[in-house]
N, CA and C atoms as an extended XYZ file, in Angstrom:
249
Properties=species:S:1:pos:R:3:atomname:S:1:resname:S:1:resid:I:1 pbc="F F F"
N        -8.941        4.311      -17.146 N   LYS     1
C        -9.575        5.159      -16.152 CA  LYS     1
C        -9.162        4.679      -14.766 C   LYS     1
N        -8.866        5.626      -13.873 N   THR     2
C        -8.450        5.259      -12.521 CA  THR     2
C        -9.429        5.813      -11.497 C   THR     2
N        -9.409        5.198      -10.332 N   ALA     3
C       -10.231        5.648       -9.217 CA  ALA     3
C        -9.377        5.629       -7.963 C   ALA     3
N        -9.585        6.601       -7.092 N   ASN     4
C        -8.838        6.649       -5.838 CA  ASN     4
C        -9.732        6.229       -4.689 C   ASN     4
N        -9.161        5.497       -3.765 N   GLU     5
C        -9.862        5.094       -2.548 CA  GLU     5
C        -8.936        5.370       -1.381 C   GLU     5
N        -9.535        5.708       -0.242 N   LYS     6
C        -8.745        5.924        0.972 CA  LYS     6
C        -9.272        5.031        2.080 C   LYS     6
N        -8.340        4.497        2.854 N   PHE     7
C        -8.679        3.659        3.999 CA  PHE     7
C        -7.892        4.167        5.189 C   PHE     7
N        -8.537        4.310        6.321 N   THR     8
C        -7.831        4.644        7.545 CA  THR     8
C        -7.683        3.358        8.338 C   THR     8
N        -6.449        3.062        8.713 N   VAL     9
C        -6.177        1.823        9.434 CA  VAL     9
C        -5.291        2.111       10.635 C   VAL     9
N        -5.341        1.210       11.610 N   SER    10
C        -4.433        1.345       12.750 CA  SER    10
C        -3.060        0.838       12.317 C   SER    10
N        -2.041        1.248       13.035 N   GLY    11
C        -0.676        0.863       12.686 CA  GLY    11
C        -0.486       -0.631       12.556 C   GLY    11
N        -1.109       -1.412       13.470 N   ASN    12
C        -0.906       -2.861       13.433 CA  ASN    12
C        -1.638       -3.535       12.273 C   ASN    12
N        -2.545       -2.840       11.587 N   GLN    13
C        -3.255       -3.401       10.429 CA  GLN    13
C        -2.610       -2.990        9.104 C   GLN    13
N        -1.688       -2.050        9.155 N   LEU    14
C        -1.159       -1.419        7.944 CA  LEU    14
C        -0.546       -2.414        6.962 C   LEU    14
N         0.400       -3.229        7.400 N   VAL    15
C         1.106       -4.135        6.489 CA  VAL    15
C         0.139       -5.145        5.875 C   VAL    15
N        -0.741       -5.726        6.691 N   ASP    16
C        -1.695       -6.711        6.165 CA  ASP    16
C        -2.622       -6.085        5.132 C   ASP    16
N        -3.066       -4.870        5.383 N   ARG    17
C        -3.988       -4.199        4.449 CA  ARG    17
C        -3.280       -3.895        3.129 C   ARG    17
N        -2.033       -3.431        3.188 N   VAL    18
C        -1.280       -3.141        1.964 CA  VAL    18
C        -1.053       -4.431        1.173 C   VAL    18
N        -0.700       -5.524        1.855 N   LYS    19
C        -0.514       -6.816        1.164 CA  LYS    19
C        -1.803       -7.236        0.474 C   LYS    19
N        -2.917       -7.082        1.175 N   GLN    20
C        -4.219       -7.451        0.611 CA  GLN    20
C        -4.513       -6.623       -0.640 C   GLN    20
N        -4.237       -5.342       -0.592 N   LEU    21
C        -4.485       -4.466       -1.747 CA  LEU    21
C        -3.600       -4.851       -2.928 C   LEU    21
N        -2.335       -5.168       -2.662 N   ILE    22
C        -1.416       -5.562       -3.734 CA  ILE    22
C        -1.905       -6.837       -4.411 C   ILE    22
N        -2.405       -7.793       -3.598 N   ARG    23
C        -2.901       -9.063       -4.151 CA  ARG    23
C        -4.118       -8.871       -5.055 C   ARG    23
N        -4.890       -7.805       -4.842 N   GLU    24
C        -6.068       -7.567       -5.684 CA  GLU    24
C        -5.677       -7.385       -7.149 C   GLU    24
N        -4.479       -6.856       -7.403 N   GLY    25
C        -3.931       -6.850       -8.746 CA  GLY    25
C        -4.294       -5.686       -9.654 C   GLY    25
N        -5.321       -4.911       -9.351 N   ASN    26
C        -5.682       -3.806      -10.241 CA  ASN    26
C        -5.239       -2.460       -9.657 C   ASN    26
N        -4.202       -2.513       -8.840 N   ILE    27
C        -3.700       -1.324       -8.155 CA  ILE    27
C        -2.552       -0.726       -8.960 C   ILE    27
N        -2.597        0.561       -9.177 N   ARG    28
C        -1.526        1.255       -9.878 CA  ARG    28
C        -0.531        1.854       -8.884 C   ARG    28
N        -1.050        2.337       -7.740 N   LYS    29
C        -0.176        2.995       -6.775 CA  LYS    29
C        -0.783        2.886       -5.384 C   LYS    29
N         0.074        2.667       -4.388 N   VAL    30
C        -0.341        2.671       -2.989 CA  VAL    30
C         0.456        3.768       -2.300 C   VAL    30
N        -0.234        4.632       -1.590 N   ARG    31
C         0.418        5.735       -0.876 CA  ARG    31
C         0.006        5.644        0.590 C   ARG    31
N         0.983        5.723        1.480 N   VAL    32
C         0.708        5.697        2.912 CA  VAL    32
C         0.891        7.111        3.441 C   VAL    32
N        -0.144        7.619        4.104 N   LEU    33
C        -0.124        8.978        4.631 CA  LEU    33
C        -0.233        8.950        6.149 C   LEU    33
N         0.473        9.857        6.779 N   HIS    34
C         0.364       10.019        8.227 CA  HIS    34
C         0.273       11.506        8.513 C   HIS    34
N        -0.796       11.910        9.173 N   GLU    35
C        -1.045       13.324        9.483 CA  GLU    35
C        -0.963       14.188        8.234 C   GLU    35
N        -1.547       13.676        7.146 N   GLY    36
C        -1.634       14.452        5.907 CA  GLY    36
C        -0.395       14.444        5.030 C   GLY    36
N         0.682       13.828        5.491 N   ARG    37
C         1.925       13.789        4.700 CA  ARG    37
C         2.161       12.392        4.152 C   ARG    37
N         2.669       12.335        2.919 N   THR    38
C         3.000       11.042        2.315 CA  THR    38
C         4.257       10.502        2.978 C   THR    38
N         4.142        9.302        3.529 N   VAL    39
C         5.266        8.653        4.196 CA  VAL    39
C         5.954        7.693        3.236 C   VAL    39
N         5.137        6.990        2.433 N   LEU    40
C         5.670        5.996        1.517 CA  LEU    40
C         4.751        5.896        0.316 C   LEU    40
N         5.335        5.823       -0.868 N   GLU    41
C         4.557        5.657       -2.090 CA  GLU    41
C         5.101        4.429       -2.809 C   GLU    41
N         4.199        3.512       -3.164 N   ILE    42
C         4.612        2.272       -3.822 CA  ILE    42
C         3.955        2.205       -5.193 C   ILE    42
N         4.714        2.483       -6.261 N   PRO    43
C         4.136        2.329       -7.601 CA  PRO    43
C         4.130        0.850       -7.982 C   PRO    43
N         3.040        0.382       -8.553 N   LEU    44
C         2.929       -1.020       -8.961 CA  LEU    44
C         2.588       -1.079      -10.434 C   LEU    44
N         3.235       -1.996      -11.148 N   SER    45
C         2.896       -2.143      -12.555 CA  SER    45
C         1.653       -3.013      -12.665 C   SER    45
N         0.805       -2.684      -13.586 N   ILE    46
C        -0.436       -3.424      -13.781 CA  ILE    46
C        -0.122       -4.817      -14.314 C   ILE    46
N        -0.722       -5.814      -13.704 N   GLY    47
C        -0.561       -7.191      -14.175 CA  GLY    47
C         0.799       -7.792      -13.887 C   GLY    47
N         1.558       -7.195      -12.981 N   ALA    48
C         2.859       -7.780      -12.638 CA  ALA    48
C         2.636       -9.126      -11.977 C   ALA    48
N         3.460      -10.102      -12.305 N   PRO    49
C         3.290      -11.414      -11.678 CA  PRO    49
C         3.412      -11.308      -10.157 C   PRO    49
N         2.652      -12.116       -9.468 N   ALA    50
C         2.637      -12.081       -8.003 CA  ALA    50
C         4.031      -12.295       -7.415 C   ALA    50
N         4.815      -13.175       -8.039 N   ALA    51
C         6.166      -13.446       -7.530 CA  ALA    51
C         7.036      -12.196       -7.594 C   ALA    51
N         6.933      -11.456       -8.700 N   ALA    52
C         7.724      -10.234       -8.852 CA  ALA    52
C         7.304       -9.200       -7.811 C   ALA    52
N         6.009       -9.108       -7.564 N   ILE    53
C         5.532       -8.168       -6.555 CA  ILE    53
C         6.053       -8.576       -5.183 C   ILE    53
N         6.054       -9.875       -4.890 N   GLY    54
C         6.558      -10.359       -3.606 CA  GLY    54
C         8.020      -10.015       -3.393 C   GLY    54
N         8.830      -10.191       -4.431 N   ILE    55
C        10.255       -9.880       -4.348 CA  ILE    55
C        10.458       -8.375       -4.180 C   ILE    55
N         9.734       -7.589       -4.960 N   LEU    56
C         9.836       -6.132       -4.884 CA  LEU    56
C         9.340       -5.624       -3.543 C   LEU    56
N         8.239       -6.211       -3.065 N   ALA    57
C         7.565       -5.668       -1.899 CA  ALA    57
C         8.226       -6.040       -0.579 C   ALA    57
N         9.016       -7.102       -0.528 N   ALA    58
C         9.586       -7.545        0.745 CA  ALA    58
C        10.315       -6.430        1.498 C   ALA    58
N        11.285       -5.726        0.884 N   PRO    59
C        11.960       -4.655        1.629 CA  PRO    59
C        11.016       -3.484        1.923 C   PRO    59
N        10.100       -3.221        1.013 N   VAL    60
C         9.145       -2.133        1.213 CA  VAL    60
C         8.231       -2.468        2.388 C   VAL    60
N         7.762       -3.710        2.449 N   LEU    61
C         6.882       -4.124        3.544 CA  LEU    61
C         7.624       -4.144        4.871 C   LEU    61
N         8.909       -4.463        4.856 N   ALA    62
C         9.706       -4.425        6.084 CA  ALA    62
C         9.791       -2.987        6.605 C   ALA    62
N        10.031       -2.047        5.703 N   ALA    63
C        10.082       -0.636        6.088 CA  ALA    63
C         8.715       -0.178        6.591 C   ALA    63
N         7.680       -0.634        5.916 N   LEU    64
C         6.314       -0.288        6.295 CA  LEU    64
C         5.995       -0.831        7.688 C   LEU    64
N         6.447       -2.039        7.973 N   GLY    65
C         6.236       -2.633        9.293 CA  GLY    65
C         6.913       -1.830       10.391 C   GLY    65
N         8.133       -1.357       10.115 N   ALA    66
C         8.851       -0.543       11.093 CA  ALA    66
C         8.111        0.776       11.344 C   ALA    66
N         7.620        1.380       10.268 N   PHE    67
C         6.849        2.623       10.400 CA  PHE    67
C         5.556        2.368       11.167 C   PHE    67
N         4.868        1.273       10.834 N   ALA    68
C         3.578        0.956       11.456 CA  ALA    68
C         3.715        0.805       12.966 C   ALA    68
N         4.866        0.311       13.415 N   ALA    69
C         5.082        0.127       14.847 CA  ALA    69
C         5.141        1.465       15.589 C   ALA    69
N         5.418        2.537       14.849 N   LEU    70
C         5.580        3.852       15.470 CA  LEU    70
C         4.301        4.688       15.501 C   LEU    70
N         3.305        4.302       14.731 N   VAL    71
C         2.094        5.133       14.635 CA  VAL    71
C         0.866        4.349       15.109 C   VAL    71
N        -0.126        5.097       15.571 N   THR    72
C        -1.360        4.445       15.988 CA  THR    72
C        -2.351        4.363       14.842 C   THR    72
N        -2.273        5.320       13.924 N   GLU    73
C        -3.237        5.347       12.825 CA  GLU    73
C        -2.618        6.033       11.611 C   GLU    73
N        -2.983        5.563       10.440 N   CYS    74
C        -2.539        6.211        9.212 CA  CYS    74
C        -3.569        5.945        8.123 C   CYS    74
N        -3.370        6.589        6.983 N   THR    75
C        -4.295        6.464        5.877 CA  THR    75
C        -3.578        5.810        4.699 C   THR    75
N        -4.270        4.882        4.051 N   ILE    76
C        -3.751        4.267        2.830 CA  ILE    76
C        -4.589        4.836        1.684 C   ILE    76
N        -3.909        5.431        0.707 N   GLU    77
C        -4.598        5.934       -0.487 CA  GLU    77
C        -4.210        5.026       -1.641 C   GLU    77
N        -5.208        4.545       -2.357 N   VAL    78
C        -4.966        3.575       -3.418 CA  VAL    78
C        -5.470        4.140       -4.740 C   VAL    78
N        -4.655        4.019       -5.773 N   GLU    79
C        -5.085        4.383       -7.132 CA  GLU    79
C        -5.335        3.083       -7.869 C   GLU    79
N        -6.598        2.851       -8.209 N   LYS    80
C        -6.993        1.605       -8.878 CA  LYS    80
C        -7.305        1.856      -10.327 C   LYS    80
N        -7.090        0.841      -11.128 N   VAL    81
C        -7.492        0.891      -12.531 CA  VAL    81
C        -8.861        0.240      -12.616 C   VAL    81
N        -9.832        0.983      -13.120 N   GLU    82
C       -11.167        0.430      -13.243 CA  GLU    82
C       -11.249       -0.393      -14.512 C   GLU    82
N       -11.851       -1.578      -14.379 N   LYS    83
C       -11.929       -2.480      -15.526 CA  LYS    83
C       -13.196       -2.254      -16.293 C   LYS    83
């Protein structure tokens, strides 16, 4: 069973918030929206080792950081697996 949550964050909080969500570990998908449009979608495998997520996420987080510098506010939509 999955549950969706949405968070509105300022651009300068975006990368830190996404990293925090990834570390929680029960995330299936992270979607970044700006003005109602999906800017970036990050599918995550359940239970992936933290090291693998770090390697996978580095280029994605770099792109996210560049995007975050351009916007004042965006929405993070998270699909979580309920335990």
